[in-house]
C-alpha positions in Angstrom: 0.0 0.0 0.0 1.3 3.4 -0.9 1.4 5.6 2.2 1.1 8.8 0.1 -2.2 7.5 -1.3 -3.4 6.7 2.1 -2.5 10.2 3.3 -4.4 11.6 0.3 -7.5 9.7 1.5 -7.5 11.7 4.8 -8.0 15.1 3.3 -8.7 18.2 5.3 -12.4 18.0 5.2 -12.4 14.4 6.3 -10.1 15.2 9.2 -12.2 18.3 10.1 -15.4 16.3 10.3 -13.7 13.6 12.3 -12.3 16.0 14.8 -15.4 18.2 15.0 -18.5 16.2 14.0 -21.6 18.2 13.1 -25.1 17.6 14.5 -23.7 15.1 17.1 -26.3 15.9 19.7 -28.9 13.2 20.3 -32.4 14.4 19.5 -35.0 13.4 22.0 -38.4 12.3 20.6 -37.4 12.3 16.9 -40.0 11.6 14.2 -37.8 8.8 13.0 -34.6 7.1 14.1 -32.3 4.3 13.0 -29.2 2.4 14.1 -26.7 0.7 11.7 -23.8 -1.4 12.6 -21.0 -3.0 10.5 -20.4 -6.3 12.4 -17.1 -6.9 10.6 -15.3 -3.8 12.0 -17.6 -2.6 14.8 -18.5 0.8 13.2 -21.9 2.1 14.4 -24.2 5.0 13.4 -27.3 6.4 15.2 -29.5 8.9 13.4 -32.5 10.9 14.6 -34.7 12.9 12.2 -37.3 15.6 12.7 -39.3 16.8 9.7 -41.2 20.0 9.6 -43.8 20.0 6.9 -42.0 18.2 4.1 -38.4 19.2 4.9 -35.8 17.7 7.3 -35.6 20.3 10.0 -33.2 18.6 12.5 -30.8 15.7 12.4 -28.9 14.0 15.2 -26.0 11.9 14.0 -23.7 9.9 16.2 -20.9 7.7 14.8 -18.6 5.3 16.5 -15.6 3.7 14.8 -13.2 4.7 12.1 -12.5 8.2 10.8 -14.2 7.5 7.5 -17.4 6.4 9.2 -17.3 9.4 11.6 -16.6 11.9 8.9 -19.2 10.6 6.5 -21.8 10.6 9.1 -21.0 14.3 10.0 -21.0 15.2 6.3 -24.3 13.4 5.7 -25.9 15.3 8.5 -24.9 18.6 7.0 -25.9 17.6 3.5 -29.5 16.5 4.2 -30.8 19.3 6.5 -33.5 21.3 4.7 -34.1 18.7 2.1 -37.3 16.8 1.3 -37.4 13.0 1.5 -37.3 12.9 -2.3 -34.2 15.1 -2.4 -32.5 13.1 0.4 -33.2 9.8 -1.5 -31.7 11.3 -4.7 -28.7 12.5 -2.8 -28.3 9.0 -1.2 -28.5 7.3 -4.6 -26.0 9.7 -6.1 -23.5 9.2 -3.2 -23.8 5.5 -3.4 -23.2 5.6 -7.1 -20.1 7.8 -6.5 -18.9 5.2 -4.0 -19.5 2.4 -6.6 -17.5 4.2 -9.3 -19.5 7.0 -10.9 -17.8 10.4 -11.1 -19.3 13.1 -8.8 -20.7 15.2 -11.7 -24.4 14.5 -10.8 -26.4 17.6 -9.9 -27.3 16.2 -6.5 -23.6 15.6 -5.8 -22.8 19.2 -6.5 -25.0 20.1 -3.4 -23.1 17.7 -1.1 -20.6 20.2 0.2 -17.7 18.0 1.5 -19.1 14.6 0.5 -17.4 14.5 -2.9 -14.0 14.5 -1.1 -14.8 10.9 0.0 -14.4 9.8 -3.7 -10.9 8.6 -2.7 -12.3 5.9 -0.5 -13.2 3.9 -3.6 -9.5 3.0 -3.9 -9.8 1.1 -0.7 -12.7 -1.4 -1.2 -12.9 -2.5 2.4 -13.5 1.2 3.4 -16.5 1.7 1.1 -18.8 0.1 3.7 -17.4 2.6 6.3 -18.5 5.4 4.0 -21.9 3.9 3.3 -22.9 2.9 6.8 -24.6 6.2 7.7 -26.4 6.2 4.4 -27.7 2.7 5.3 -29.0 4.1 8.6 -30.6 7.0 6.8 -32.4 4.6 4.4 -33.8 2.7 7.4 -35.0 6.0 9.0 -36.7 7.5 6.0 -39.6 5.1 5.6 -40.5 5.7 9.3 -40.1 9.5 9.1 -43.0 11.4 10.5 -43.5 14.3 8.1 
């Protein structure tokens, strides 16, 4: 493994979100919540969602585990606030496509703020699941969302 490539993976935005996670507070009485775990590495994600009208008003996002999981969860929490469930689903599909090999040219990806910086994770296949864990929790939470 090339250590320079590994250093490139941990870009400034990833390290910033890892060190200072956004929306980390647990939301009491959320409209929807989900928990996801990767049993192979022990990464975990807890999400709480509150929708007002048809828009996500508040998100609580707590991640335990590797830097990629923690940074992605923080980035996800910033990217989805203010969006409708349809917009969130499009964003999730675009992010998953990016992690599976598509270039981040999609219109939804352009609204992702720091998320496109995770593109480098694709070069480490075992880390892709780390980047997708919070999106899996989000997928579980959306059908149960009280809007």
